[in-house]
C-alpha angles and dihedrals in degrees: 000000000000124000120254118272113277122243118225100265132148087268097062112011120138111232091204091053090049091052090051090053090052090051090052091054095049103036122074095175112084092201092049089048091052093048093047092050092048092047092050092049092049092050091049091049090053091052090047092052094045098051096036089053092049092047093049091047091051091049091051092045094050098078090040094054096039092051090046091054092049096048094045094047101034109017139243096303093056088046089058091052091050093046094053094044091049091049092052090047090054090049093055093039087073088069089058093049095041084189091271093136098075091051094043094050091051095042091110094162092048097235086174125037122234089250089062092046090050096048091046090052091051089056094047092048090052088051089050092054091048090050093050093051092045094050094045095051093042095050100035106017118211094336139127091254090055090053091046091051091052093051095045089050090050088064089060090052089078091063090057096043097049094041092080090059091047090053090052092049091049092047088058095047095257102114087143090072091049092047093049092050091045091051099049095040090050089047091052092049094048100042095045092048095044094047093047092050093048092049101038105022087221118121094189094055090044090055091051094051092045091051091057094047092047093050093054094049094045092054094046098046104029113026100037096048091045089064089071091061109032144007110268093213110118116229109216093199097157095195093054092041091052091049090051093049092047090048092051096037094097090051091048093048090048093048092048090052090047090055087052090050092052092047100038092095089052092049089050092049090050091053100042106022140037133273092258091062088051087061094046092053093047092052095047089048093059100086092056087062088072089068094043088050092055092051088056103045094040095051107033093068089046095050094090091045089049090054092047093052091049096045090049092051095245096145095166092053089047091053092046090059091051092048091049089055092052091051094049092049092049091051092047091051092052093049092046092051092047090058101033100050098060099029109016105094094044093048093046092048089053094047097047099032088232122116111238097151091124093060101071095121092047088053092055092047091054092049088057088049088054089056091052091047092051092051088052091052091054092049089046091059090047091053092049092049094052088046096242093128094135088075090058089075090052092053095045091042093055093047093044092050089051091050093047093052096040101044100084097046096041096050098037091050102039107016114207091357087056089053090052093048089047090056094048094046093049092050091048091054090048096049092048094053091046091051092052091048093050094049091047091049092050091048092049091049091050090050092051091046092056096042109112116236116264119256107254095187121095 
């Protein structure tokens, strides 16, 4: 049952809509009004792209820089501990997100109020914390590594907490505010952690200091600006919250399985190899993040436009946005490979103070896997937009089952190369299933569109 339509109050007004109303009152020239509106929209889109790109780049760079600080200050073994802990933290972070953001950003009719989104996010973040503590104590007992895991995971908690504000900003056409907050909070988290590790050589202390710095920036750049758009009072309307969680459950399940897919090679390395190889794999994996980064900052700003085109029935414009994403990802992959193949291992060895010069082929294999992953991200957004999200679980489930069954044989037989092939194969399975689901959804929509209305007369 959807909530009633919102009135335009201080809690939910759209600043862009308000500006347009002001223009209507002032302008008497329809052509001038149209040009002014188009110019304002274009300028806002540029700001959205700029800050979303910077925020996405900072998010991608965070793990790179934090791992670099750990390996340079504490060595490859410590880097392996950090890499695994960070991977587990990312796995459980999905519980905090619950993949509500894609639905929230495309909720153009505001089926759920921000108060419901906020209260639901509070619950999922508490569940994330409980999951982190449970996993840490189960896997490591009352040990230092358990405590370290909890604190590293706490740094990922900020991503889940602030994401509900970012979804609200994006829903109102102000992705620039979200991107700016994402950039500076990520910068604060990364710089404070890296500097503390380099100075103290203590990851636990670095996590504590980074937590404080991140909290200050999140309040200043997310919570305070949000007060100008909505009321920050959570609405614990359990019926609406349950409906929201049920609606996003397929997205959550899919995202949780995706986190497993991304981390399956690391879990296999942890089981069959040593901590040093965990570090080697993490370093070689870094260039593929360039492609994953592009898939994010190209498509997040277009997500609202994608929803608009679909809701308005502009199927050709919808497909053009998808095709544009494919082209950008292909170009990014080619450029990344052109740089990484001749220079990648030497540059990465220099940056991390760890010799990976013998892993050039593995590097190339993972870049191709980054291409497959990025294509899957684009198709994921398409599936969400056309409201076929139940098929996301099918795609992730097929790929996760493949990864689960293939991990032991791939890594025991081929080592790090096996981990790289495992990643590529899993992403290929995922992208293929998503492609089939998207094509089927488009075909079904076309069939329904052309179906003549039923005769209601007896």
